[in-house]
ZALUMPA-381056 format. One record per residue (C-alpha): residue in one letter; y, z, x. Coordinates in nm, 4 decimals, m for minus. Example, Ala and Ser with C-alpha at 12.3 -4.5 7.8 and 13.67 -1.06 7.14 Angstrom:
<gukols>
+--------+----------+----------+----------+
! residu !        Y !        Z !        X !
+--------+----------+----------+----------+
!      A !  m0.4500 !   0.7800 !   1.2300 !
!      S !  m0.1060 !   0.7140 !   1.3670 !
+--------+----------+----------+----------+
</gukols>
This chain:
<gukols>
+--------+----------+----------+----------+
! residu !        Y !        Z !        X !
+--------+----------+----------+----------+
!      M !  m5.9924 !  19.9793 !  19.1976 !
!      E !  m5.9722 !  19.9828 !  18.8164 !
!      I !  m5.6116 !  19.8646 !  18.8321 !
!      L !  m5.7082 !  19.5757 !  19.0604 !
!      F !  m5.9867 !  19.4655 !  18.8248 !
!      V !  m5.7589 !  19.4712 !  18.5193 !
!      T !  m5.4901 !  19.2731 !  18.7020 !
!      L !  m5.7311 !  19.0084 !  18.8316 !
!      V !  m5.8956 !  18.9594 !  18.4919 !
!      A !  m5.5567 !  18.9063 !  18.3257 !
!      L !  m5.4407 !  18.6670 !  18.5979 !
!      A !  m5.7614 !  18.4640 !  18.5716 !
!      G !  m5.7452 !  18.4452 !  18.1927 !
!      G !  m5.3793 !  18.3462 !  18.1925 !
!      A !  m5.4199 !  18.0831 !  18.4643 !
!      L !  m5.7248 !  17.9126 !  18.3106 !
!      P !  m5.5362 !  17.7042 !  18.0494 !
!      L !  m5.3042 !  17.5784 !  18.3251 !
!      L !  m5.6016 !  17.4159 !  18.4987 !
!      I !  m5.6804 !  17.2007 !  18.1954 !
!      R !  m5.4980 !  16.8861 !  18.0864 !
!      W !  m5.4431 !  16.9392 !  17.7152 !
!      T !  m5.3784 !  16.6733 !  17.4559 !
!      D !  m5.1847 !  16.7922 !  17.1506 !
!      R !  m5.5071 !  16.7888 !  16.9495 !
!      H !  m5.6998 !  16.9917 !  17.2067 !
!      L !  m5.4134 !  17.2401 !  17.2444 !
!      H !  m5.4106 !  17.3086 !  16.8712 !
!      T !  m5.7885 !  17.3506 !  16.8772 !
!      A !  m5.7629 !  17.6041 !  17.1610 !
!      L !  m5.4830 !  17.7730 !  16.9680 !
!      A !  m5.7343 !  17.8442 !  16.6882 !
!      L !  m5.9340 !  18.0673 !  16.9250 !
!      S !  m5.6137 !  18.2320 !  17.0474 !
!      T !  m5.5009 !  18.2981 !  16.6906 !
!      G !  m5.8339 !  18.4617 !  16.6106 !
!      I !  m5.7888 !  18.6867 !  16.9134 !
!      F !  m5.4366 !  18.7770 !  16.7990 !
!      L !  m5.5568 !  18.8509 !  16.4448 !
!      G !  m5.8358 !  19.0680 !  16.5819 !
!      A !  m5.5878 !  19.2515 !  16.8024 !
!      V !  m5.3496 !  19.3361 !  16.5191 !
!      F !  m5.6047 !  19.4251 !  16.2498 !
!      L !  m5.8716 !  19.5881 !  16.4687 !
!      H !  m5.6621 !  19.7458 !  16.7464 !
!      V !  m5.2934 !  19.7909 !  16.6672 !
!      L !  m5.2995 !  19.8779 !  16.2956 !
!      P !  m5.5925 !  20.1237 !  16.3296 !
!      A !  m5.4065 !  20.2953 !  16.6158 !
!      L !  m5.0977 !  20.3171 !  16.3963 !
!      S !  m5.3040 !  20.4556 !  16.1095 !
!      E !  m5.4414 !  20.7280 !  16.3381 !
!      M !  m5.0874 !  20.8221 !  16.4410 !
!      S !  m4.9829 !  20.8287 !  16.0757 !
!      L !  m5.2787 !  21.0479 !  15.9762 !
!      S !  m5.2154 !  21.2782 !  16.2710 !
!      S !  m4.8536 !  21.3290 !  16.1669 !
!      V !  m4.9744 !  21.4453 !  15.8245 !
!      V !  m5.2686 !  21.6563 !  15.9367 !
!      T !  m5.0634 !  21.8464 !  16.1935 !
!      Q !  m4.8003 !  21.9507 !  15.9388 !
!      P !  m4.8250 !  22.3160 !  15.8348 !
!      I !  m4.9946 !  22.3739 !  15.5018 !
!      P !  m4.7475 !  22.5239 !  15.2533 !
!      E !  m4.8000 !  22.8918 !  15.1793 !
!      G !  m5.0367 !  22.9471 !  14.8918 !
!      S !  m5.1941 !  22.6025 !  14.9234 !
!      H !  m5.5622 !  22.5461 !  14.9721 !
!      P !  m5.6782 !  22.2922 !  15.2362 !
!      G !  m5.8541 !  22.0994 !  14.9616 !
!      V !  m5.5449 !  22.0794 !  14.7409 !
!      D !  m5.3574 !  21.7476 !  14.7212 !
!      L !  m5.0673 !  21.7665 !  14.9625 !
!      S !  m4.9247 !  21.4260 !  14.8827 !
!      H !  m4.5752 !  21.5737 !  14.8832 !
!      V !  m4.5930 !  21.6148 !  15.2631 !
!      H !  m4.7060 !  21.2594 !  15.3280 !
!      G !  m4.3541 !  21.1201 !  15.3379 !
!      G !  m4.3170 !  21.2185 !  15.7021 !
!      D !  m4.5353 !  20.9312 !  15.8177 !
!      S !  m4.3620 !  20.6569 !  15.6176 !
!      W !  m4.1191 !  20.5893 !  15.9027 !
!      L !  m4.4067 !  20.4336 !  16.0985 !
!      W !  m4.4730 !  20.1757 !  15.8292 !
!      L !  m4.0992 !  20.1199 !  15.7920 !
!      C !  m4.0984 !  20.0247 !  16.1609 !
!      V !  m4.3782 !  19.7744 !  16.0923 !
!      L !  m4.1575 !  19.6160 !  15.8266 !
!      A !  m3.8650 !  19.6206 !  16.0702 !
!      G !  m4.0782 !  19.4351 !  16.3245 !
!      V !  m4.1662 !  19.1650 !  16.0718 !
!      L !  m3.8058 !  19.1211 !  15.9576 !
!      A !  m3.6660 !  19.1277 !  16.3112 !
!      V !  m3.8815 !  18.8374 !  16.4287 !
!      Y !  m3.8091 !  18.6378 !  16.1134 !
!      L !  m3.4326 !  18.6910 !  16.1328 !
!      I !  m3.4142 !  18.6182 !  16.5051 !
!      E !  m3.6108 !  18.2989 !  16.4575 !
!      S !  m3.4218 !  18.1856 !  16.1467 !
!      L !  m3.0650 !  18.2880 !  16.2294 !
!      V !  m3.0474 !  18.2885 !  16.6085 !
!      L !  m3.3006 !  18.0485 !  16.7609 !
!      R !  m3.3329 !  17.7785 !  16.4973 !
!      T !  m3.1054 !  17.4743 !  16.4996 !
!      H !  m3.1001 !  17.1589 !  16.2876 !
!      D !  m3.1840 !  16.9366 !  16.5834 !
!      H !  m3.4690 !  17.1279 !  16.7404 !
!      D !  m3.6264 !  17.3325 !  16.4636 !
!      E !  m3.9866 !  17.2960 !  16.5814 !
!      A !  m3.9158 !  17.3532 !  16.9515 !
!      H !  m3.7104 !  17.6658 !  16.8843 !
!      Q !  m3.9688 !  17.7922 !  16.6375 !
!      H !  m4.2464 !  17.7628 !  16.8954 !
!      R !  m4.0284 !  17.9350 !  17.1544 !
!      A !  m3.9566 !  18.2232 !  16.9168 !
!      V !  m4.3271 !  18.2576 !  16.8390 !
!      S !  m4.4222 !  18.2651 !  17.2075 !
!      L !  m4.1636 !  18.5332 !  17.2880 !
!      A !  m4.2630 !  18.7426 !  16.9860 !
!      A !  m4.6292 !  18.7160 !  17.0860 !
!      L !  m4.5413 !  18.8278 !  17.4393 !
!      V !  m4.3531 !  19.1320 !  17.3088 !
!      G !  m4.6321 !  19.2295 !  17.0698 !
!      L !  m4.9129 !  19.1877 !  17.3215 !
!      G !  m4.7037 !  19.3512 !  17.5933 !
!      V !  m4.6595 !  19.6679 !  17.3885 !
!      H !  m5.0299 !  19.6629 !  17.3012 !
!      A !  m5.1180 !  19.6257 !  17.6718 !
!      L !  m4.8885 !  19.9140 !  17.7681 !
!      T !  m5.0361 !  20.1511 !  17.5102 !
!      A !  m5.3877 !  20.0534 !  17.6237 !
!      G !  m5.2993 !  20.1524 !  17.9802 !
!      I !  m5.1454 !  20.4802 !  17.8647 !
!      G !  m5.4545 !  20.5503 !  17.6527 !
!      Y !  m5.6778 !  20.4906 !  17.9528 !
!      A !  m5.4725 !  20.7320 !  18.1645 !
!      A !  m5.5008 !  20.9967 !  17.8925 !
!      A !  m5.8796 !  20.9462 !  17.8690 !
!      Q !  m5.9420 !  21.0070 !  18.2387 !
!      S !  m6.0289 !  21.3706 !  18.1724 !
!      H !  m6.3295 !  21.2470 !  17.9727 !
!      T !  m6.5359 !  21.0336 !  18.2101 !
!      H !  m6.7560 !  20.8643 !  17.9494 !
!      V !  m6.4593 !  20.7852 !  17.7253 !
!      G !  m6.2513 !  20.6520 !  18.0137 !
!      G !  m6.5345 !  20.4296 !  18.1337 !
!      A !  m6.5912 !  20.2781 !  17.7905 !
!      L !  m6.2190 !  20.2239 !  17.7409 !
!      L !  m6.1866 !  20.0543 !  18.0805 !
!      F !  m6.4727 !  19.8202 !  17.9933 !
!      A !  m6.3057 !  19.7326 !  17.6631 !
!      I !  m5.9713 !  19.6692 !  17.8371 !
!      L !  m6.1378 !  19.4423 !  18.0928 !
!      A !  m6.3282 !  19.2595 !  17.8196 !
!      H !  m6.0293 !  19.1521 !  17.6122 !
!      K !  m5.7466 !  19.1470 !  17.8682 !
!      G !  m5.8398 !  18.8033 !  18.0015 !
!      F !  m5.8701 !  18.6524 !  17.6546 !
!      E !  m5.5328 !  18.7921 !  17.5488 !
!      A !  m5.3731 !  18.6406 !  17.8609 !
!      F !  m5.5471 !  18.3106 !  17.7820 !
!      S !  m5.4045 !  18.3220 !  17.4297 !
!      L !  m5.0520 !  18.3916 !  17.5523 !
!      T !  m5.0631 !  18.0972 !  17.7907 !
!      T !  m5.1751 !  17.8556 !  17.5184 !
!      V !  m4.8924 !  17.9733 !  17.2921 !
!      F !  m4.6365 !  17.9227 !  17.5709 !
!      Q !  m4.7816 !  17.5786 !  17.6422 !
!      L !  m4.7381 !  17.4915 !  17.2753 !
!      A !  m4.3727 !  17.5959 !  17.3089 !
!      G !  m4.3326 !  17.3499 !  17.5959 !
!      A !  m4.2581 !  17.6162 !  17.8570 !
!      E !  m4.2515 !  17.5047 !  18.2196 !
!      R !  m4.5574 !  17.5743 !  18.4316 !
!      K !  m4.3607 !  17.8012 !  18.6667 !
!      S !  m4.2246 !  18.0050 !  18.3767 !
!      I !  m4.5739 !  18.0467 !  18.2338 !
!      L !  m4.7054 !  18.1667 !  18.5698 !
!      W !  m4.4315 !  18.4304 !  18.5901 !
!      M !  m4.5117 !  18.5352 !  18.2339 !
!      V !  m4.8815 !  18.5725 !  18.3229 !
!      V !  m4.7980 !  18.7818 !  18.6300 !
!      G !  m4.5698 !  19.0062 !  18.4249 !
!      F !  m4.8240 !  19.0478 !  18.1471 !
!      A !  m5.1012 !  19.1208 !  18.3978 !
!      A !  m4.8919 !  19.4063 !  18.5410 !
!      I !  m4.8219 !  19.5836 !  18.2110 !
!      T !  m5.1567 !  19.7582 !  18.1560 !
!      P !  m5.1841 !  19.8696 !  18.5224 !
!      L !  m4.8313 !  20.0106 !  18.4880 !
!      G !  m4.9433 !  20.2081 !  18.1845 !
!      M !  m5.2496 !  20.3290 !  18.3758 !
!      L !  m5.0378 !  20.4432 !  18.6714 !
!      L !  m4.7511 !  20.6008 !  18.4796 !
!      G !  m4.9274 !  20.6805 !  18.1533 !
!      E !  m4.8735 !  21.0552 !  18.1560 !
!      S !  m4.5094 !  21.0236 !  18.2597 !
!      I !  m4.4311 !  20.7479 !  18.0059 !
!      S !  m4.6024 !  20.9376 !  17.7262 !
!      A !  m4.4126 !  21.2569 !  17.8095 !
!      Q !  m4.0779 !  21.0758 !  17.8259 !
!      M !  m4.1204 !  20.8810 !  17.5027 !
!      G !  m4.3097 !  21.1430 !  17.3075 !
!      E !  m4.5225 !  21.0814 !  16.9995 !
!      L !  m4.2255 !  20.9430 !  16.8071 !
!      G !  m4.1430 !  20.6827 !  17.0718 !
!      M !  m4.5030 !  20.5680 !  17.1084 !
!      G !  m4.5372 !  20.5452 !  16.7317 !
!      V !  m4.2240 !  20.3318 !  16.6994 !
!      L !  m4.3411 !  20.0983 !  16.9778 !
!      T !  m4.6834 !  20.0545 !  16.8202 !
!      A !  m4.5358 !  19.9974 !  16.4747 !
!      L !  m4.2890 !  19.7357 !  16.5997 !
!      A !  m4.5712 !  19.5615 !  16.7856 !
!      A !  m4.7787 !  19.5614 !  16.4661 !
!      G !  m4.4946 !  19.4053 !  16.2672 !
!      T !  m4.4389 !  19.1427 !  16.5343 !
!      F !  m4.8098 !  19.0590 !  16.5405 !
!      L !  m4.8325 !  19.0336 !  16.1629 !
!      F !  m4.5472 !  18.7866 !  16.1373 !
!      V !  m4.6543 !  18.5764 !  16.4347 !
!      C !  m5.0185 !  18.5533 !  16.3255 !
!      L !  m4.9812 !  18.4999 !  15.9528 !
!      C !  m4.6538 !  18.3087 !  15.9286 !
!      E !  m4.6510 !  18.1038 !  16.2486 !
!      L !  m4.9810 !  18.0636 !  16.4321 !
!      L !  m5.2128 !  18.0106 !  16.1350 !
!      P !  m4.9938 !  17.7365 !  15.9814 !
!      E !  m4.9623 !  17.5759 !  16.3253 !
!      V !  m5.3387 !  17.5755 !  16.3830 !
!      F !  m5.4044 !  17.3977 !  16.0531 !
!      H !  m5.0945 !  17.1786 !  16.0625 !
!      H !  m5.3208 !  16.8723 !  16.0866 !
!      R !  m5.6520 !  16.8284 !  15.9057 !
!      E !  m5.8576 !  16.6944 !  16.1956 !
!      D !  m6.1213 !  16.9285 !  16.3415 !
!      S !  m6.0550 !  17.1756 !  16.0579 !
!      W !  m6.4052 !  17.3238 !  16.0549 !
!      L !  m6.4110 !  17.3510 !  16.4334 !
!      R !  m6.0825 !  17.5383 !  16.4220 !
!      V !  m6.2076 !  17.7689 !  16.1469 !
!      T !  m6.5140 !  17.8412 !  16.3605 !
!      L !  m6.3035 !  17.9153 !  16.6688 !
!      L !  m6.0751 !  18.1372 !  16.4603 !
!      V !  m6.3727 !  18.3427 !  16.3406 !
!      I !  m6.5148 !  18.3571 !  16.6949 !
!      G !  m6.1843 !  18.4957 !  16.8227 !
!      I !  m6.1831 !  18.7680 !  16.5566 !
!      A !  m6.5503 !  18.8482 !  16.6241 !
!      M !  m6.4800 !  18.8813 !  16.9962 !
!      M !  m6.2061 !  19.1377 !  16.9350 !
!      M !  m6.4349 !  19.3229 !  16.6946 !
!      A !  m6.7031 !  19.3416 !  16.9629 !
!      F !  m6.4524 !  19.4608 !  17.2231 !
!      E !  m6.3248 !  19.7265 !  16.9826 !
!      E !  m6.6799 !  19.8582 !  16.9431 !
!      L !  m6.7152 !  19.8748 !  17.3226 !
!      G !  m6.4207 !  20.1120 !  17.3356 !
!      H !  m6.5957 !  20.3725 !  17.1184 !
+--------+----------+----------+----------+
</gukols>
C-alpha cells in the first residue's frame, strides 16, 4: 500500500504541469518554485546525508593505540575526503558534458536546457532511490518508518512537479515527459522493494559515491543553471524570489517531518 501511495503522488505531481498551458513568462515563474525545491533538496537532504556518511566513516575507524577519545584525530580524517571528491566530480562532469558534448553554436540555449533537465533527472533519481532504500532500512523501527514515509509522500509530488517544469523548459515532447514521470515515480518504490538487496550489493562505498555524485549534480544544476534561468528576465522578480523561498521552506518542513 505504501508503494502505491508513493507512486500515485509522484505521478500526480509530475502530470500536473502538463494540464496547464504555460506562457514563457509563467513557465519561468513556476520554475522559481521548482528551483527552490531543488535547492532545498540538495542543501537540506542530500548534503546532510553525505555529511552523515562522511562522519560515520571517521567515527568507525579504530582509534590508534595510545590515543584518547578526546584527542584530535585529524590525521585519520583523510579517509572521508573521497566523498567530497565525488561531489566535485559530479559538478565537473555535468559542466563538461554540457560544454563539450551537448552545446553547439547553433542551438546553445536548447542544448543547455536539455543538459540541465537530464542532470536534474539523474540527481533527483539518485535521491529518490536512496530515500526508498532508507525507508526499507527503517522498517524495523515502526515510528521512524512511518515518519519517513510521510516525508517521502510530502515531497515526492513536488519533486516530480519540478522535474516536469524543467523538461518543459527544455522543450521536451509531452510523450517523453510522461515517460520520464512514470520512470521517476517508479524509482522510490524500487528502492523500497529492493532496498536491502541494493544496499548489500553496493555497500557503503557505492551508496556514498551515488549520493556524492547526486550532490555535485544538484549543486551545478541549481546554482549555475536554474537560478540564472529563473532571473533571466526582470519581470515578476519579487514574485519569483517569494516562490523560490517558499520552495526552500517546503523542503525544510518536509525534512523536519522525517525526524
